[in-house]
Backbone as CSV, one residue per row, in Angstrom:
resi,resn,N_x,N_y,N_z,CA_x,CA_y,CA_z,C_x,C_y,C_z
1,MET,-5.031,11.090,8.250,-3.704,10.639,7.910,-3.815,9.558,6.752
2,LEU,-4.745,8.675,6.928,-4.936,7.656,5.861,-5.298,8.345,4.512
3,ALA,-6.085,9.390,4.451,-6.410,10.074,3.227,-5.173,10.636,2.645
4,ALA,-4.318,11.296,3.424,-3.061,12.002,2.898,-2.143,10.828,2.324
5,ILE,-2.035,9.704,3.005,-1.147,8.579,2.478,-1.697,8.040,1.124
6,ILE,-3.072,7.825,1.124,-3.634,7.357,-0.175,-3.441,8.440,-1.223
7,PHE,-3.604,9.690,-0.954,-3.472,10.772,-1.900,-2.036,10.736,-2.531
8,VAL,-1.029,10.594,-1.777,0.400,10.525,-2.237,0.549,9.241,-3.100
9,ALA,0.041,8.160,-2.626,0.183,6.852,-3.371,-0.524,6.866,-4.741
10,THR,-1.697,7.566,-4.780,-2.418,7.528,-6.098,-2.202,8.675,-6.948
11,SER,-1.625,9.745,-6.449,-1.467,10.987,-7.306,-0.085,11.109,-7.922
12,GLY,0.888,10.408,-7.293,2.265,10.539,-7.871,3.014,11.654,-7.347
13,CYS,2.402,12.473,-6.432,3.105,13.608,-5.852,4.097,13.122,-4.739
14,THR,5.029,13.950,-4.410,5.957,13.523,-3.289,5.365,13.896,-1.949
15,TRP,5.983,13.387,-0.953,5.430,13.741,0.449,5.408,15.215,0.636
16,ASN,6.430,15.930,0.103,6.596,17.397,0.334,5.537,18.153,-0.500
17,GLN,4.965,17.531,-1.457,3.941,18.184,-2.291,2.520,17.951,-1.734
18,LEU,2.340,17.273,-0.656,1.078,17.004,-0.079,0.300,18.355,0.170
19,PRO,-0.894,18.518,-0.396,-1.647,19.852,-0.233,-1.974,19.975,1.298
20,PRO,-1.906,21.200,1.775,-2.106,21.512,3.142,-3.526,21.111,3.684
21,GLY,-4.453,21.027,2.774,-5.816,20.639,3.056,-5.953,19.293,3.785
22,PHE,-4.923,18.458,3.755,-5.014,17.145,4.417,-4.709,17.280,5.882
23,GLY,-4.128,18.339,6.261,-3.810,18.480,7.764,-2.420,18.161,8.060
24,PRO,-2.018,16.923,8.066,-0.612,16.644,8.487,0.443,17.095,7.412
25,SER,1.590,17.373,7.783,2.627,17.772,6.817,3.066,16.450,6.105
26,GLY,3.779,16.744,4.971,4.288,15.603,4.310,5.254,14.774,5.192
27,VAL,6.048,15.369,5.914,7.037,14.622,6.851,6.275,13.775,7.797
28,THR,5.162,14.309,8.383,4.347,13.502,9.352,3.665,12.399,8.632
29,ALA,3.115,12.592,7.432,2.453,11.542,6.737,3.394,10.498,6.367
30,PHE,4.601,10.837,5.912,5.658,9.848,5.563,6.106,9.040,6.767
31,ARG,6.236,9.692,7.876,6.632,9.041,9.109,5.536,7.999,9.547
32,ARG,4.303,8.407,9.429,3.246,7.504,9.768,3.114,6.293,8.809
33,PHE,3.262,6.611,7.554,3.303,5.546,6.522,4.424,4.510,6.837
34,THR,5.592,5.050,7.178,6.748,4.159,7.419,6.382,3.322,8.736
35,GLU,5.856,3.948,9.746,5.464,3.157,11.011,4.464,2.128,10.689
36,TRP,3.494,2.429,9.940,2.392,1.531,9.612,2.944,0.402,8.752
37,SER,3.837,0.764,7.870,4.399,-0.344,6.942,5.189,-1.314,7.804
38,GLN,5.947,-0.832,8.687,6.690,-1.799,9.616,5.821,-2.590,10.416
39,ALA,4.621,-2.042,10.775,3.724,-2.746,11.671,2.792,-3.655,10.800
40,ARG,3.021,-3.704,9.483,2.318,-4.494,8.592,0.776,-4.193,8.552
41,VAL,0.461,-2.909,8.719,-0.857,-2.423,8.732,-1.474,-2.670,7.342
42,TRP,-0.753,-2.381,6.261,-1.362,-2.585,4.912,-1.683,-3.974,4.640
43,ALA,-0.870,-4.975,5.059,-1.151,-6.342,4.713,-2.364,-6.785,5.617
44,LYS,-2.460,-6.265,6.838,-3.645,-6.606,7.653,-4.938,-5.967,7.114
45,LEU,-4.832,-4.715,6.643,-5.956,-4.100,6.018,-6.429,-4.799,4.742
46,HIS,-5.436,-5.210,3.955,-5.776,-5.997,2.707,-6.539,-7.199,3.058
47,ARG,-6.114,-7.952,4.076,-6.701,-9.176,4.471,-8.110,-9.028,5.022
48,LEU,-8.281,-7.890,5.756,-9.639,-7.598,6.335,-10.568,-7.239,5.094
49,VAL,-10.143,-6.529,4.096,-10.945,-6.259,2.973,-11.337,-7.545,2.194
50,LEU,-10.368,-8.348,1.990,-10.695,-9.669,1.295,-11.597,-10.507,2.070
51,ASP,-11.454,-10.592,3.429,-12.395,-11.333,4.245,-13.797,-10.803,4.174
52,GLU,-13.885,-9.457,4.275,-15.241,-8.813,4.181,-15.842,-9.114,2.885
53,LEU,-15.196,-8.912,1.756,-15.753,-9.168,0.410,-16.008,-10.589,0.256
54,GLY,-15.230,-11.502,0.779,-15.470,-12.969,0.674,-16.753,-13.272,1.406
55,ALA,-16.937,-12.755,2.626,-18.139,-13.059,3.381,-19.411,-12.593,2.717
56,ARG,-19.287,-11.552,1.942,-20.346,-10.992,1.182,-20.614,-11.745,-0.213
57,GLY,-19.724,-12.635,-0.533,-19.805,-13.273,-1.812,-19.406,-12.367,-2.994
58,GLU,-18.673,-11.461,-2.723,-18.276,-10.423,-3.798,-16.985,-10.544,-4.309
59,LEU,-16.296,-11.687,-4.121,-15.016,-12.008,-4.724,-15.144,-13.031,-5.812
60,ASP,-14.512,-12.837,-6.947,-14.466,-13.734,-8.017,-13.040,-14.203,-8.218
61,TRP,-12.759,-15.320,-7.576,-11.319,-15.793,-7.517,-10.863,-16.298,-8.911
62,SER,-11.786,-16.507,-9.833,-11.477,-16.891,-11.174,-10.668,-15.722,-11.892
63,ARG,-10.854,-14.465,-11.344,-10.232,-13.314,-12.005,-8.973,-12.925,-11.274
64,CYS,-8.467,-13.665,-10.293,-7.376,-13.230,-9.577,-6.084,-13.586,-10.330
65,ALA,-4.927,-12.878,-10.030,-3.674,-13.198,-10.667,-2.570,-13.110,-9.541
66,ILE,-1.580,-13.847,-9.732,-0.385,-13.864,-8.827,0.699,-13.203,-9.618
67,ASP,1.333,-12.202,-9.105,2.462,-11.548,-9.814,3.747,-11.784,-9.077
68,SER,4.780,-11.906,-9.861,6.185,-12.075,-9.266,7.169,-11.383,-10.114
69,VAL,8.382,-11.235,-9.555,9.480,-10.622,-10.233,10.669,-11.567,-10.108
70,SER,11.341,-11.785,-11.271,12.468,-12.576,-11.222,13.717,-11.663,-11.547
71,VAL,14.737,-11.925,-10.851,15.969,-11.178,-11.043,17.132,-12.131,-11.409
72,ARG,17.802,-11.896,-12.469,18.933,-12.787,-12.862,20.042,-12.639,-11.921
73,ALA,20.568,-13.780,-11.483,21.792,-13.771,-10.658,23.035,-13.551,-11.516
74,LEU,23.749,-12.536,-11.224,25.016,-12.154,-12.071,26.131,-13.083,-11.577
75,LYS,27.048,-13.360,-12.428,28.284,-14.086,-12.100,28.033,-15.420,-11.432
76,GLY,27.029,-16.125,-11.802,26.792,-17.401,-11.349,26.221,-17.506,-9.846
77,GLY,25.799,-16.378,-9.366,25.281,-16.382,-7.959,23.983,-17.121,-7.869
78,ARG,23.625,-17.398,-6.635,22.406,-18.287,-6.404,21.164,-17.449,-6.563
């Protein structure tokens, strides 16, 4: 399931274009992706990877960047 989700995320294909070799259908992979997103699996996995790399001394925080998006408030909104 994870391989199917990663394939869709990195290849640019749609869930319906998921090759059958991955096993699950695109609908099933999308449903699992949605469930895992709601359960914050991706944030937890990201944290685990950072913790593991940090424990090994393989992180160079001088090369990190923080990204943000700003949206203009229309009509004087907050």
